[in-house]
C-alpha positions in Angstrom: -16.0 19.8 -40.4 -19.2 18.2 -39.1 -18.3 14.6 -39.6 -19.2 12.5 -36.5 -16.3 12.0 -34.0 -13.8 13.6 -36.4 -11.3 15.7 -34.3 -10.5 19.3 -35.3 -7.2 21.1 -35.0 -6.4 22.8 -31.7 -6.4 26.2 -33.2 -9.8 25.9 -34.7 -11.1 24.5 -31.4 -9.8 27.5 -29.6 -11.3 29.9 -32.1 -14.7 28.3 -31.8 -14.5 28.4 -28.0 -13.6 32.1 -28.0 -16.3 32.8 -30.6 -19.0 31.5 -28.3 -17.9 33.7 -25.4 -17.9 36.7 -27.8 -21.4 36.0 -28.9 -22.5 35.5 -25.3 -21.2 38.8 -24.2 -22.6 40.5 -27.3 -26.0 39.2 -26.5 -25.6 40.3 -22.9 -24.6 43.8 -23.9 -27.4 44.0 -26.4 -30.0 43.0 -23.9 -28.8 45.4 -21.2 -27.7 48.5 -23.2 -30.7 48.1 -25.6 -33.1 48.3 -22.7 -34.6 44.8 -23.2 -33.8 44.0 -19.5 -34.1 46.4 -16.6 -30.8 47.0 -14.7 -32.5 45.8 -11.5 -32.7 42.3 -13.0 -29.5 42.2 -15.0 -26.5 44.6 -14.8 -24.7 45.5 -18.0 -21.1 44.3 -18.6 -19.5 47.6 -17.6 -21.4 47.9 -14.4 -20.5 44.3 -13.5 -16.9 45.0 -14.1 -17.0 48.2 -12.0 -18.7 46.1 -9.2 -15.9 43.6 -9.4 -13.3 46.3 -9.0 -15.2 47.7 -6.0 -15.3 44.2 -4.4 -11.5 43.8 -4.7 -10.6 47.3 -3.7 -13.1 48.1 -0.9 -14.3 44.7 0.4 -11.3 42.4 0.2 -12.9 40.0 -2.3 -9.6 38.2 -2.8 -9.9 36.8 0.7 -13.3 35.4 -0.1 -12.0 33.7 -3.3 -9.1 32.1 -1.4 -11.5 30.9 1.4 -13.9 29.3 -1.1 -11.0 27.6 -3.0 -9.7 26.3 0.2 -13.1 24.8 1.1 -13.5 23.2 -2.2 -10.1 21.7 -2.4 -10.2 20.6 1.2 -13.5 18.7 1.0 -12.7 17.4 -2.5 -9.3 16.0 -1.5 -10.7 14.2 1.5 -13.5 12.7 -0.6 -11.0 11.6 -3.3 -8.5 10.2 -0.8 -11.1 7.9 0.6 -13.4 7.4 -2.4 -10.8 6.5 -5.0 -9.3 3.5 -3.1 -12.7 2.2 -2.2 -13.9 2.6 -5.8 -10.9 0.7 -7.1 -11.5 -2.1 -4.6 -15.2 -2.3 -5.6 -14.4 -2.4 -9.3 -11.6 -5.0 -8.9 -13.2 -7.3 -6.4 -16.8 -8.3 -6.8 -17.4 -9.3 -3.2 -16.4 -5.8 -2.1 -18.7 -4.4 -4.8 -21.6 -6.6 -3.6 -21.1 -5.4 0.0 -20.8 -1.6 -0.7 -22.7 -1.0 -3.9 -26.3 -1.0 -2.7 -25.6 1.6 0.0 -23.4 3.7 -2.3 -26.1 3.7 -5.0 -28.7 4.7 -2.3 -26.6 7.5 -0.8 -25.6 9.1 -4.1 -29.2 10.1 -4.8 -29.5 12.0 -1.6 -29.1 15.7 -2.2 -26.2 17.1 -0.3 -28.1 20.3 0.5 -30.6 18.2 2.5 -27.9 17.5 5.0 -27.2 21.1 5.8 -29.6 21.3 8.9 -28.1 18.1 10.3 -24.5 19.2 9.6 -25.2 22.5 11.4 -26.5 20.6 14.3 -23.6 18.2 14.4 -20.7 20.5 13.4 -22.0 24.1 13.8 -21.6 26.7 11.2 -17.8 26.7 11.0 -15.5 25.2 8.4 -16.2 21.6 9.4 -19.8 21.9 8.3 -18.8 23.2 4.9 -16.1 20.6 4.3 -18.5 17.9 5.4 -21.1 19.1 2.9 -18.6 19.0 0.0 -17.4 15.6 1.2 -20.9 14.2 1.1 -21.7 15.7 -2.3 -18.4 14.3 -3.8 -17.6 11.1 -2.1 -20.4 8.8 -3.2 -20.2 10.0 -6.8 -16.4 9.4 -6.9 -16.7 5.9 -5.4 -19.4 4.7 -7.9 -17.8 6.3 -11.0 -14.4 4.9 -10.2 -15.8 1.5 -9.5 -17.6 1.5 -12.9 -14.3 2.6 -14.6 -12.2 -0.1 -12.9 -14.9 -2.8 -13.6 -14.7 -2.0 -17.3 -11.1 -3.3 -17.6 -10.8 -5.6 -20.5 -10.8 -9.3 -19.4 -8.5 -10.4 -22.2 -5.7 -8.2 -20.7 -6.3 -9.7 -17.3 -6.3 -13.2 -18.7 -3.1 -12.5 -20.6 -1.4 -11.2 -17.4 -2.5 -14.4 -15.6 -1.0 -16.5 -18.5 2.3 -14.6 -18.0 2.4 -15.5 -14.3 1.0 -12.4 -12.6 -0.7 -12.8 -9.3 -3.8 -10.9 -8.0 -1.9 -8.0 -6.6 0.1 -7.6 -9.8 -3.1 -7.7 -11.9 -4.4 -4.7 -9.9 -1.1 -2.8 -9.9 0.1 -3.5 -13.5 -3.1 -4.1 -15.5 -6.2 -2.5 -13.9 -4.7 0.7 -12.5 -2.7 1.7 -15.6 -5.7 1.1 -17.8 -8.1 2.9 -15.5 -6.0 5.7 -14.3 -6.8 8.2 -17.1 -10.5 7.7 -16.7 -10.3 7.9 -12.9 -8.5 11.3 -13.3 -11.3 12.4 -15.7 -13.8 11.4 -13.1 -12.1 13.5 -10.5 -12.1 16.4 -12.9 -15.9 16.1 -13.4 -16.7 15.7 -9.7 -14.5 18.8 -8.8 -17.0 20.8 -10.9 -19.9 19.4 -8.8 -18.0 20.3 -5.6 -18.1 24.0 -6.6 -21.9 23.8 -6.5 -21.9 22.3 -3.0 -19.6 24.9 -1.6 -21.7 27.8 -2.8 -24.8 26.2 -1.2 -22.8 25.8 2.0 -21.7 29.4 2.0 -25.2 30.7 1.5 -26.1 29.6 5.1 -24.2 30.5 8.2 -21.0 31.8 6.4 -19.2 35.1 7.1 -16.8 34.8 4.1 -16.6 33.2 0.7 -18.0 33.9 -2.8 -21.4 32.4 -1.9 -21.6 34.7 1.2 -20.8 37.7 -1.0 -23.5 36.7 -3.5 -26.1 36.4 -0.8 -25.1 39.8 0.6 -25.4 41.3 -2.8 -28.8 39.8 -3.3 -30.0 41.6 -0.1 -28.8 44.8 -1.6 -30.3 44.1 -5.0 -26.8 44.6 -6.5 -27.0 42.3 -9.6 -23.6 43.6 -10.8 -21.8 42.0 -7.8 -23.9 38.9 -8.0 -23.0 38.4 -11.7 -19.4 39.2 -11.0 -19.2 36.5 -8.3 -20.8 34.0 -10.7 -18.3 34.9 -13.4 -15.4 34.5 -11.0 -16.6 31.0 -10.1 -16.8 30.1 -13.8 -13.3 31.4 -14.5 -11.8 29.5 -11.5 -13.6 26.4 -12.8 -12.3 26.9 -16.3 -8.7 27.3 -15.1 -8.9 24.2 -12.8 -10.4 22.3 -15.7 -7.6 23.2 -18.0 -5.0 22.4 -15.4 -6.6 19.0 -14.8 -6.6 18.2 -18.5 -2.9 19.3 -18.9 -1.9 17.2 -15.8 -3.7 14.2 -17.2 -2.0 14.4 -20.5 1.4 14.5 -18.8 0.7 11.8 -16.3 -1.0 9.4 -18.8 0.6 9.9 -22.2 -0.5 6.4 -23.3 -4.1 7.6 -23.3 -3.6 10.4 -25.9 -3.9 8.0 -28.8 -7.5 7.0 -27.8 
């Protein structure tokens, strides 16, 4: 069972995943109901669930969820639409990489949250500012990771394609892209998770809606139940989106399943 890199059956994988969640909630319940942690600092599971019901019934929390999802998807799609083609060009053509790579490497180390004061100055506190923050946090990571993936294409396959009469465009379209597409999709899946952290940061400042806004309001009221429920909702949405990404990748790139 613990042999390195040996796959396990899907059923056993699911059982182990559920087991961790069960142990996590058991530890949470034990710490709160057993009096190890004061309710002011950590609400118990039942109080958290009741707080969630209150959020949906009395405060229209569903609208906050929809707004946050829209912001994440909007900023992420814009970043991917520009970043993926640029990353492919950088990975496939070394002059393009030499031109862009120093700046991309520099910019990806800049924390997206540091741009919030400038973005508020430039775009105000509306939706443009939040989309811009998610774009900045996602774009440079996508470009560099896609470029690395494309640049790792096996040269023997490229040379074989040249031998068979392929030109440069055909090399990119029929060799590099099919070989890199599964890993590019995996890159997008990972960066989407990072985009969620950026949107919550954006909603903590100058927002009137969204999950982050709700968490900040709950913090002012010292309502840890609502805060924890908001965090759990973010995790559940991320888990669902992650599963959908994996399923879509398996259907779009069946040739990658054997790896």
